N, C-alpha and C positions, 0 to 999 in steps of 0.2 A: 211862558211855557217853555219847557226844555225841548231840545231836539232829540230825535230818536238815536239811541246809543248804537244801533246796528247800522242804519243807512244814512243818518245825518239829516233826515227830513224833519220839518217842523209840523207835519200834518198829523198831529197827535190829538186824539179825542178820548174823552172818558169812556172806559170799557166796562169796568166793574167797580161798584161802590163797596169798598171793603175796608175803609179807613177805621182804625181802632188802636188800642193800646197793646203793648207786648205782653201784659199780664204780670202776675207776681213773680213768675220764674224768669222774667226778662227775655233776652234774646239768646236762645240756645240752638244748637245745630239740629235737634229733632224735637218734635212737640206732638202733643195729641189734641191740639186745638187747630181746626181747619177753618178757613174762610175769613181770616183777619190779616190785614197787612198794615204797615205803618202809614200808608197813604192810599188813596184810591189808585186804581190801575188804569193807565191810558194805553191806547193802541195806536200804532202807526198805520196810516192808510196806505203807505207806500210799500212796506215790506212785511207788515203784520206783527212786528215786534211789539211786546208789551213791557211796560216798566212802571215804577211808581211815579205818580204825578209830582211828588216832592220827595227827594231822597233824604234820609236821616243824616245828621252831621257825621262826617267820617270819624270824628273823635268818639262819638257814641258807639259806632260799630267796632272800632279798634278796641275800646274798653270791654265791650261785650264779648268779643271773641277771645281776648286774653283770659277772661274769667270763665269762659264756657267749660262746663263739665257735665257729663252724663255717662252712666254705666251701660246704657242701652247697647251700644255697639261692642263694648268689651264683652258683654255676656253673650253676644251673637258672633263670636269669633269664627266659628266654623263656616257659617254662611258668608261672612265678609271675606274670608280667605278664598272661598269658592268663587265669589264674584270677582275678586282680584285676579285669579288665574285666567278667567275669561278675558279680562281686559288686557292682561299681559300677552296672551296669545294673539290678540288683535294687533298690539303694538309690534310684536316681534315679526309679524308678516311684512312690516314696512321698515324695519331696521336691520334686517338680515341676521337677527338673533340678539342675545343679551349683550349689551354694551354698557353705556352710562345713562342712568335714569335719575331724574330729579322730580320729586313729588312735592308740588306746591299745595299746601293744605293737606298734609299727610294724615292728620288726625292721630289715631293711636298706632298707625304704622303697619297695618296688616298687609297692604299692597306692597310696601317696601320689603317686608319680611318674605313674602312670596317671591318677589323679584330677586332678592338676595339668594334664595334657595335655587333659583334658575340661573345663577351666576352673573347677575347684573351687578355693576358697581352702583351704589345708591346713595342719595342724600335727600333728606326731607326738610321742609320748612313748615312750621306749625305755630300759630300765635298762642293757642291755648296752653296754659301752664299745666293743666291736668293731662291733656292729650299728649303733649310733647314728652312729659315725664313717663307716661305709659309706654310710648314708643321706645324710649331709651332703655326701658326694662327688657325689651326684646333684643338689646344689643345693637340698636340702629343708630346711625349718625343723623341726628335731627337738630336743626337750629330753631330755637324758639324766637320768633320774630315776625314782623309784618312781611307778607308774601312779596310785596313790591320793593322793600328796602333791605331785606336780609343780605348779608355779605356772602354772595354765592358767585363762584367763578363764571365769567361770561364766555360764551362760545365754546362750551366744553361738553354739552349734553346731547346725546343722540335722541333722547325722548324726554319730554316734560309732561307730567300728568297734572290735570286740573279736574279732580273728581269731586263733583258737587261743590264747586268753588265759584264759577263765573257768574252764577245767578245771585251771588252775595256781594259782588264787587260793583261799586257805584259807577266806575268808568271802565267797562270791560275792554274797550279798545286799548287803553293804556296797559292793561294787564297782558294783552296779547303782544303789544310792543315789547314788553319786558320778557315775555317768553321767547320771542324771536332773538332778542339779544343774548339769551342764555343758551340757545340751541347752536349746535354746529351747523354749518351750511347744509341745507337739505335734511335737517333733523325734523322730527315729527312731534306734534302735540296731540295728546289724547284727552278729550273732554267728555265728561259724562254729566248729565243734568236733566231736569224735567223738560218734557216736550209740551209746551203750552198750545201747540197747534194740533195735538192729538185729539182723536174723537172723544176720549174720556174727559179731557180737559174742557172741550167745547160743551159737552153735555152737562157736566157738573157745574160749570161756571164758577161762581164765587165759592162753592162748596167743594171744589177740587182739593184733594189733600195736599197739593203742593202750594196752595195759597197760604203762606205762613209769614209771621212777622219777620223772619230772617231773610226772606227773599225780596230783592229789590228789582230784579229783572226776570222776565218770563219769555224765554226764547222759543221760537219755532224752528223747524228745520231750515226754512228759508232765511229767517233773520240771522241765525247763527252762521250759515254759509255766506251770507252777505257780509257780515262783520269780518269773518275770516279772510275773505278775498280782499276786502278793503285794507286789511292789516298785513298783507303779504303772505297769506297762506293759501294753498290749494287743497280743498277737501278731497280726501281719497276714498273714504267709505263712511256711510252713515247707517246706523242700525239701531234697533231697540236695545235697551240696556236694563233688563230686569235685575233686581237684587235678590240674593238668597238670604232668607231669614228663617227662623223657626215658625211653624204654624201658629204657635201661641203669640209670637211677636206680631204677626200680621193681624190676627184676630183682635189683639189688644188695641191696635191702632183704630179700630172701629169706635173706640172710646171718644174719638174726636167728634163723633156724631151722636153716640148714645153709650154712656158708660155702663148702664145696666145690661144692655145687649152685649157689649164687649165682654163683660165679666161672665155672662152666661155662656157665651160661645167658647171662651177659654176653658171654663170648667167642663164643658162638654168634650172639648178636645183632650183634656187631661183624662177624663173618664174613658175615652176611646183609645187612649194610649198613643195619640198622634201629636200631642202638643209640642214635643221636642223634635219632631221630624222636620228636616230642612225642606223649604218650599221656595220656589222662584217663579211666582206667577207673572206672566208677561201681559200687563195691562196696556202695553204699547204707548205708555205716556211718559216713558223715559227714553232718552237717546244717548248714543255715544258717537263721537266723531273722531276720526283720525285725519289730521291735516298736515301737509308737509310745508315747511318754510321755504320760500323761494330763495332766501339768502338770510344770513345773520345781519344784525344791525348793531351799531355801537351806541 
């Protein structure tokens, strides 16, 4: 039995029976199939953290993320940029304004583009060939490579962003050690990810829309704070982190439960003239954390 990735305890017990296969589309960043993971989910009795009972091989994940491509987020640029602006406002409260920002897992680069417009110096790292190419089309400096191994200057960044990244990393503690090495002393990390301790997650259980083949960890507010403190960070602020998408996008996600219902709702929204309206419903099952590094490490 593995130990808890958040607190190190070995008090792990089966929490959700969700083992399955990734499906024909493989491992992709977004999906419309909910309730299936690559192994059953176990829960730590000490800190409440949840993770896969057996992690997939790292080589499988690396290959999947290099090959990942989807037009979903590209088509939802306006909402993604609006979400990015909210994140940057939170970061700037703790950096004293725009300075040097590194986005690990920058996907198609919308947060970096918004940061550049706010006069940040930016660099991104993204494994996906599709997404890194899209980001470069925006004139952004993006390294295609593994988040942990990319050739990025150490000790140079005022802020590092991990947006929907940490739940995909098999050893999140190592990822945070990497972030500390990249940050200037006293720099901050911004993390956004699903909140497995939320009321919605608890009520829906295995049918929660964040139970996906791509996710290997399921953090709660407590387990993420525990991991951050163990790795040399002091959490500064925790809040919900809703995402802005079009009404049609959100209604189409219902297809993960019922495709006919989703299609009907999208058609109704189109007829009502609201399908393309931006919407950021706060289900309170996503969280963002800003944490400050106590010091950099080599």
